[in-house]
C-alpha positions as CSV (number, residue, x, y, z in Angstrom):
1,M,78.5,-4.6,14.0
2,K,76.7,-7.9,13.7
3,K,76.7,-8.1,17.6
4,I,75.2,-4.6,17.9
5,F,72.5,-5.4,15.4
6,S,71.6,-8.6,17.4
7,I,71.2,-6.6,20.6
8,F,69.0,-4.1,18.8
9,A,66.8,-6.8,17.5
10,L,66.5,-8.4,20.9
11,I,65.5,-5.0,22.5
12,L,62.9,-4.5,19.7
13,A,61.4,-7.9,20.2
14,A,61.2,-7.4,23.9
15,S,59.5,-4.0,23.5
16,T,57.0,-5.5,21.1
17,F,56.2,-8.3,23.6
18,V,55.6,-5.8,26.3
19,A,53.3,-3.7,24.1
20,C,51.3,-6.8,23.2
21,S,51.1,-7.8,26.8
22,N,49.7,-4.4,27.7
23,E,47.1,-4.6,24.9
24,E,45.9,-8.0,26.1
25,D,45.7,-6.6,29.6
26,D,43.4,-3.8,28.2
27,I,41.2,-6.2,26.4
28,F,40.7,-8.6,29.3
29,S,40.5,-6.0,32.0
30,Q,36.8,-6.8,32.3
31,S,35.3,-10.1,33.1
32,A,33.0,-11.8,30.6
33,A,30.0,-11.0,32.8
34,E,31.0,-7.4,33.0
35,R,31.3,-7.1,29.2
36,L,27.9,-8.7,28.7
37,N,26.3,-6.3,31.2
38,A,27.9,-3.4,29.5
39,A,26.5,-4.5,26.2
40,S,23.1,-4.9,27.7
41,D,23.2,-1.5,29.3
42,L,24.3,0.1,26.0
43,Y,21.5,-1.3,23.9
44,S,19.0,-0.8,26.6
45,S,19.9,2.9,26.7
46,R,19.4,3.1,23.0
47,L,15.9,1.5,23.2
48,T,14.9,4.0,25.8
49,A,16.5,7.0,24.0
50,Q,13.2,7.7,22.1
51,P,10.9,9.0,24.8
52,N,7.7,8.3,22.8
53,G,9.0,5.0,21.5
54,W,9.2,3.3,18.1
55,A,7.2,2.2,15.2
56,M,8.2,-1.4,14.4
57,Q,7.7,-2.8,10.9
58,L,7.3,-6.4,12.0
59,Y,7.4,-9.4,9.7
60,P,6.5,-12.7,11.5
61,T,7.9,-15.0,8.8
62,T,9.6,-14.9,5.4
63,Q,6.4,-16.3,3.8
64,D,4.7,-14.3,0.9
65,K,1.2,-15.2,1.9
66,A,-1.2,-13.3,4.2
67,P,-1.5,-13.3,7.1
68,Y,1.8,-15.1,7.9
69,G,3.9,-13.0,5.5
70,T,2.1,-9.8,6.0
71,G,3.9,-6.9,7.6
72,Y,2.5,-5.5,10.8
73,L,2.8,-2.0,12.3
74,V,3.5,-2.4,16.0
75,L,4.1,0.6,18.3
76,M,6.3,0.2,21.4
77,R,7.6,2.4,24.1
78,F,10.5,1.2,26.3
79,H,10.8,2.6,29.8
80,P,14.0,2.7,31.9
81,N,12.3,0.5,34.5
82,H,12.1,-2.2,31.9
83,Q,8.3,-1.8,31.3
84,V,7.3,-1.8,27.6
85,D,4.0,-0.5,26.2
86,V,3.0,-2.2,23.0
87,A,0.0,-1.3,20.8
88,M,-1.4,-2.2,17.4
89,N,-4.6,-2.2,15.3
90,N,-4.8,-4.9,12.7
91,L,-6.2,-8.3,11.7
92,L,-4.6,-10.0,14.8
93,T,-6.5,-7.6,17.1
94,N,-9.8,-8.0,15.2
95,N,-9.1,-4.6,13.6
96,V,-9.5,-2.6,16.9
97,Y,-6.9,-0.8,18.9
98,Q,-5.3,-2.9,21.5
99,S,-2.4,-2.2,23.9
100,D,-0.7,-3.9,26.8
101,S,2.3,-3.5,29.0
102,S,4.9,-6.1,30.1
103,V,8.6,-6.5,30.9
104,W,11.5,-6.3,28.5
105,D,15.2,-6.9,28.7
106,V,18.3,-7.0,26.6
107,I,20.0,-10.3,27.1
108,T,23.2,-11.6,25.5
109,D,23.0,-14.7,23.5
110,D,25.3,-14.7,20.4
111,G,25.0,-10.9,20.6
112,P,22.5,-8.5,22.2
113,V,18.9,-9.8,22.1
114,L,15.7,-7.9,22.9
115,S,13.5,-10.2,24.8
116,F,9.9,-9.6,25.9
117,D,10.2,-11.5,29.2
118,T,6.6,-11.6,30.4
119,H,3.5,-12.3,28.3
120,N,2.2,-9.3,26.4
121,S,-1.2,-9.8,24.9
122,V,-0.2,-7.7,21.9
123,M,3.4,-8.6,21.2
124,H,2.9,-12.3,21.8
125,K,0.1,-12.6,19.2
126,F,2.9,-13.2,16.8
127,S,4.3,-16.2,18.7
128,D,1.4,-17.7,20.6
129,P,-0.1,-20.8,19.1
130,D,-3.6,-19.3,18.7
131,D,-5.9,-19.7,15.7
132,V,-5.1,-17.0,13.1
133,P,-7.9,-15.0,11.5
134,Q,-7.9,-15.7,7.7
135,T,-8.0,-13.1,5.0
136,G,-10.3,-13.4,2.0
137,T,-12.9,-15.4,3.9
138,S,-15.6,-14.7,6.4
139,K,-14.8,-12.1,9.0
140,D,-14.9,-14.6,11.8
141,A,-13.1,-17.5,10.1
142,N,-10.0,-18.8,11.7
143,D,-7.3,-21.3,10.4
144,E,-8.0,-23.6,13.4
145,T,-4.6,-25.1,13.2
146,G,-3.5,-23.9,16.7
147,T,0.0,-23.1,15.4
148,G,-0.4,-19.3,15.4
149,I,1.3,-16.9,13.0
150,G,4.7,-18.4,13.6
151,G,6.6,-15.3,14.7
152,D,9.2,-14.3,17.3
153,F,9.2,-12.8,20.7
154,E,13.0,-12.4,20.9
155,Y,15.0,-10.2,18.4
156,I,18.7,-9.9,17.8
157,I,19.7,-6.2,17.7
158,V,21.5,-6.0,14.4
159,D,22.0,-2.2,14.2
160,A,21.4,0.5,16.8
161,P,23.3,3.7,16.0
162,E,24.3,6.0,18.8
163,D,21.9,8.8,17.7
164,A,18.9,6.4,18.0
165,S,17.7,7.5,14.5
166,Y,16.6,3.9,13.8
167,M,17.1,0.4,15.0
168,M,17.2,-2.9,13.0
169,L,16.1,-6.1,14.7
170,K,16.3,-9.7,13.4
171,G,13.9,-12.4,14.5
172,K,15.8,-14.9,16.5
173,K,14.0,-18.0,15.0
174,R,12.6,-16.7,11.7
175,G,15.4,-14.4,10.7
176,T,13.2,-11.6,9.4
177,Y,14.6,-8.1,9.5
178,N,12.4,-5.6,11.3
179,L,13.0,-1.8,11.2
180,L,12.2,0.5,14.1
181,T,11.8,4.2,13.5
182,P,11.1,6.9,16.1
183,I,7.7,8.2,17.0
184,E,7.6,11.9,17.6
185,V,6.9,13.2,21.1
186,G,3.2,14.1,21.6
187,V,1.9,11.5,19.0
188,D,-0.9,9.5,20.4
189,Y,-0.6,5.8,19.6
190,E,-4.3,5.1,18.9
191,S,-4.6,8.1,16.6
192,Y,-1.3,7.3,14.8
193,L,-2.5,3.7,14.0
194,S,-5.9,5.0,12.9
195,E,-4.3,7.5,10.5
196,V,-2.0,4.9,9.0
197,N,-4.9,2.4,8.6
198,G,-7.1,5.1,7.1
199,F,-4.4,6.0,4.6
200,M,-3.8,2.3,3.7
201,A,-7.5,1.8,3.1
202,D,-7.7,4.9,1.0
203,K,-4.9,3.9,-1.3
204,F,-5.2,0.1,-1.4
205,S,-8.8,-0.7,-0.5
206,S,-10.0,-4.2,-1.4
207,S,-13.4,-2.5,-2.4
208,Y,-11.8,-0.6,-5.3
209,P,-11.8,-2.4,-8.7
210,N,-8.4,-1.2,-9.8
211,G,-4.8,-2.0,-9.0
212,A,-1.8,0.2,-9.1
213,L,1.5,0.4,-10.9
214,L,5.1,-0.1,-9.7
215,I,7.6,1.8,-11.8
216,L,11.2,0.8,-11.4
217,G,13.5,2.6,-13.9
218,D,12.3,1.7,-17.4
219,S,10.2,-1.3,-16.2
220,I,6.5,-1.0,-15.3
221,F,4.7,-3.7,-13.2
222,H,1.2,-4.3,-12.1
223,F,0.8,-3.8,-8.3
224,D,-2.4,-5.6,-7.5
225,G,-4.2,-6.9,-4.4
226,A,-2.2,-4.7,-2.0
227,S,-5.0,-4.3,0.6
228,D,-3.5,-7.0,2.8
229,G,0.0,-5.6,2.4
230,V,1.1,-8.4,0.2
231,P,0.8,-7.1,-3.4
232,S,1.0,-9.3,-6.5
233,I,3.7,-7.8,-8.7
234,Y,4.0,-8.8,-12.4
235,G,4.9,-7.3,-15.7
236,L,2.4,-4.9,-17.3
237,D,1.7,-7.3,-20.2
238,A,2.5,-10.5,-18.3
239,D,0.3,-13.2,-17.0
240,E,-0.3,-12.8,-13.2
241,V,-0.8,-16.6,-12.6
242,T,2.5,-17.6,-14.1
243,S,4.8,-14.6,-13.4
244,A,3.6,-12.8,-10.2
245,R,5.9,-12.4,-7.3
246,F,5.1,-11.0,-3.9
247,N,6.8,-8.5,-1.6
248,P,5.1,-7.5,1.6
249,F,5.2,-3.9,2.8
250,V,4.3,-1.7,5.8
251,I,3.2,1.9,5.8
252,T,4.4,4.2,8.6
253,K,4.0,7.9,9.3
254,R,6.8,10.3,10.2
255,G,5.7,13.9,10.8
256,N,3.1,14.6,8.1
257,D,4.5,12.2,5.6
258,F,3.6,8.6,4.9
259,Y,6.2,6.0,3.9
260,L,5.7,2.6,2.2
261,R,8.7,0.3,2.8
262,F,9.0,-3.2,1.4
263,R,10.3,-6.2,3.4
264,D,12.8,-6.9,0.7
265,A,14.6,-4.3,-1.4
266,L,13.6,-4.2,-5.1
267,T,16.3,-4.5,-7.7
268,V,16.0,-1.7,-10.3
269,S,19.0,-2.2,-12.6
270,G,22.4,-3.6,-11.9
271,D,23.3,-2.9,-8.3
272,S,20.6,-0.2,-7.9
273,T,17.8,-1.0,-5.4
274,E,14.8,0.7,-4.0
275,Q,13.0,-0.3,-0.8
276,E,11.2,2.7,0.6
277,F,8.8,5.1,-1.1
278,K,7.4,8.5,0.2
279,Y,3.9,9.6,-0.6
280,D,3.4,12.9,-2.4
281,S,-0.1,14.2,-1.8
282,I,0.0,16.7,-4.6
283,A,1.0,14.2,-7.3
284,D,-1.0,11.4,-5.5
285,K,1.9,9.1,-6.0
286,F,4.7,7.4,-4.0
287,Y,8.3,8.3,-5.0
288,G,11.4,6.2,-4.3
289,V,13.5,7.6,-1.5
290,N,16.7,6.7,-3.3
291,D,15.6,7.7,-6.8
292,T,12.4,9.6,-7.5
293,T,12.1,8.0,-11.0
294,N,11.0,4.9,-9.1
295,A,7.4,5.2,-8.1
296,I,4.1,3.6,-7.1
297,A,1.3,5.2,-9.0
298,G,-2.4,4.7,-9.8
299,Y,-3.4,2.5,-12.7
300,Y,-3.8,3.9,-16.2
301,K,-7.4,5.3,-16.5
302,A,-8.2,4.7,-20.1
303,R,-6.6,1.3,-20.2
304,F,-8.7,0.5,-17.1
305,V,-11.9,1.5,-18.9
306,G,-11.1,-0.7,-21.9
307,E,-10.2,-3.7,-19.8
308,Q,-13.2,-3.4,-17.5
309,M,-15.7,-3.1,-20.4
310,N,-14.1,-6.2,-22.0
311,N,-14.9,-7.9,-18.7
312,G,-18.5,-6.9,-18.8
313,H,-18.5,-3.8,-16.6
314,R,-20.1,-0.5,-17.5
315,F,-19.5,3.1,-16.8
316,Q,-22.5,5.2,-15.8
317,L,-23.5,8.8,-16.0
318,T,-26.3,10.0,-13.7
319,S,-27.9,13.4,-13.0
320,N,-25.8,13.6,-9.9
321,S,-22.5,13.1,-11.8
322,E,-20.1,16.1,-12.1
323,M,-20.0,17.4,-15.6
324,G,-19.1,20.4,-17.8
325,P,-21.7,23.0,-18.8
326,K,-22.4,21.6,-22.3
327,V,-23.0,18.1,-21.0
328,R,-25.2,19.5,-18.2
329,A,-27.3,21.4,-20.6
330,A,-27.8,18.4,-22.9
331,L,-28.7,16.2,-20.0
332,D,-31.0,18.7,-18.4
333,Q,-32.9,18.9,-21.7
334,V,-33.4,15.1,-21.8
335,I,-34.6,15.2,-18.1
336,S,-37.1,17.9,-18.9
337,D,-38.4,16.2,-22.1
338,F,-38.8,13.0,-20.2
339,R,-40.7,14.8,-17.4
340,D,-43.1,16.2,-20.0
341,R,-44.0,12.6,-20.8
342,R,-44.1,11.6,-17.2
343,F,-40.8,9.7,-17.5
344,T,-38.1,9.9,-14.8
345,F,-34.5,9.8,-16.2
346,Q,-32.2,7.3,-14.3
347,N,-28.9,7.0,-16.1
348,I,-26.8,6.4,-19.2
349,N,-24.4,3.5,-19.5
350,I,-21.4,3.2,-21.7
351,Q,-20.8,-0.6,-22.1
352,K,-19.8,-3.5,-24.2
353,N,-22.1,-6.3,-25.2
354,D,-20.3,-9.2,-26.8
355,S,-18.2,-7.5,-29.5
356,S,-20.2,-4.2,-29.8
357,Y,-20.1,-1.1,-27.7
358,Q,-23.3,0.6,-26.6
359,F,-25.0,3.7,-25.2
360,V,-27.9,2.6,-23.0
361,I,-30.4,5.1,-21.6
362,N,-32.6,4.0,-18.7
363,W,-35.7,5.6,-17.2
364,R,-38.7,4.9,-15.1
365,Q,-42.2,5.2,-16.7
366,N,-44.1,5.0,-13.5
367,R,-43.5,3.9,-10.0
368,N,-42.7,0.3,-10.9
369,A,-42.1,0.1,-14.7
370,R,-38.6,0.6,-16.0
371,A,-37.5,1.0,-19.6
372,S,-34.3,1.3,-21.6
373,R,-33.1,1.8,-25.1
374,V,-29.9,0.7,-26.7
375,Y,-27.8,2.7,-29.2
376,G,-24.7,1.9,-31.1
377,A,-21.3,3.2,-30.1
378,T,-17.6,2.6,-30.6
379,V,-14.9,3.0,-27.9
380,Q,-11.3,3.0,-29.0
381,I,-8.5,3.1,-26.4
382,T,-5.9,5.4,-28.0
383,G,-3.4,5.5,-25.2
384,N,-3.0,4.6,-21.5
385,E,-4.8,7.8,-20.6
386,S,-6.9,8.6,-23.7
387,L,-9.8,7.2,-25.7
388,N,-12.3,8.0,-28.5
389,I,-16.0,7.5,-28.2
390,T,-18.3,7.6,-31.2
391,Y,-22.1,7.5,-31.3
392,T,-23.2,5.4,-34.3
393,G,-27.0,5.6,-34.0
394,E,-30.1,3.5,-33.2
395,T,-29.8,-0.2,-33.4
396,N,-33.6,-1.1,-33.5
397,S,-37.0,0.4,-34.1
398,A,-37.6,1.0,-30.4
399,G,-34.6,3.2,-30.2
400,E,-35.6,5.0,-33.3
401,Q,-39.1,5.6,-32.0
402,L,-37.7,7.2,-28.8
403,L,-35.5,9.6,-30.8
404,S,-38.5,10.6,-32.9
405,V,-40.4,11.8,-29.8
406,V,-37.4,12.9,-27.6
407,P,-34.7,14.1,-30.1
408,S,-32.7,15.6,-27.2
409,V,-31.5,12.0,-26.5
410,R,-29.5,12.0,-29.7
411,T,-28.0,15.4,-28.9
412,L,-26.9,14.1,-25.5
413,F,-25.2,11.0,-27.0
414,E,-23.4,13.2,-29.5
415,T,-22.2,15.5,-26.7
416,L,-20.9,12.5,-24.8
417,A,-18.9,11.3,-27.8
418,G,-15.6,12.6,-28.9
419,S,-11.9,12.4,-28.1
420,F,-11.1,12.4,-24.4
421,N,-8.3,12.4,-22.0
422,T,-9.0,10.6,-18.7
423,A,-8.4,11.6,-15.1
424,A,-9.2,10.2,-11.7
425,S,-12.2,12.0,-10.1
426,I,-11.5,10.8,-6.6
427,S,-7.9,9.5,-6.4
428,N,-5.4,7.9,-8.7
429,F,-5.7,4.9,-6.5
430,N,-9.5,4.8,-6.7
431,L,-11.0,4.4,-10.1
432,T,-14.6,4.0,-9.0
433,Q,-15.1,7.3,-10.8
434,I,-13.3,8.4,-13.9
435,R,-13.5,11.8,-15.6
436,F,-13.6,12.1,-19.4
437,V,-12.2,15.5,-20.6
438,S,-12.7,16.5,-24.2
439,T,-9.4,17.2,-26.0
440,T,-11.2,19.9,-28.2
441,D,-13.8,21.6,-26.0
442,P,-13.1,22.6,-22.3
443,D,-16.8,22.7,-21.6
444,V,-17.3,19.1,-22.5
445,W,-16.3,16.8,-19.6
446,Y,-18.1,14.4,-17.3
447,D,-17.6,11.8,-14.6
448,V,-18.7,8.2,-15.0
449,N,-19.1,5.6,-12.2
450,Y,-17.7,2.1,-12.4
451,N,-20.4,-0.5,-12.3
């Protein structure tokens, strides 16, 4: 019996050896060169699988300072003949559309690597040692270091699914991860970039006085200075200088939808993260793709009013402002009464002077002479989106004299006072105009301009 068992074990070992030998023959049936060529062909076919190319979210470096850490939107179309068309419109192209064609290849160097083999005046702006335009200074100012932006021109292909739904590249030198998403057939590159840049300017313009909010679960953060794509993120009641962190983002367009995606995923709670947000035009808000309770929203309007008045800014009502019928009637009466005295109404300001709030009415007495009167007020911010305004009367004899001859001014101030909810007149991301809406009378509302 022992002998029979030994023979069986010998046969089993022999068969196992044969099986392993066959497996090794299968693995090494191709030469190293053939396997490298096969990998190159595979990833090349996936790059060319999108007939209208890709939108690349390119991060030159891992820095958090513009323009080196800024994310850049680069459009590229790979042709089977190994020509690549590259286009962009940003700071590096002097904010005009620029495109160029060159040669590309997939080489094998510790894995498949996308290489832009010949010089491309667009793509190589990230790696050429040219002076880099500076942000926050003169339009024509350069860094004059001659070191360039410090980016790559070769990218390791990290992930390229068979359906070509996306592609992830990693900078060979800098190690930044760069996502490629398809561009729909028929989309014109110049128009695409113009639309994205216009959307970016509309939501995060440097000319707007307000920031935005980043909402992650139960935590709310300031989202300031996002016009260069590198926002300052810090707690709602925290100090920006000591606690701000930075996370660059790029905006892309897919179909009719705009997406904002950060370079680095944001931790929400525990193992939960959020990296990409989709814009909702009805809500005028970005919602997290993973969890819609995460969002990027416009700043609180009433809180903004209080903060800006404390910083010396004022909010102004003019005859051209949008307003409800009761406010319009009160203002028109003032304009008419002024005209009877050959005065020309200009505006009313709600402002803070030192520790006191004020209503200030301004008018022109003749072609050159301007006049104003100051009246007492209180402004109480009762919530992030609500406030109370009170008219407390004249503060000097000059103000009292005007009310004695033009009593409609007092009626106007009293109409402008009350309990109000606030709303954005233009956009939640643009608080250059804010609407005060009475909580008690639907006919009392008016827009004020940030000044």
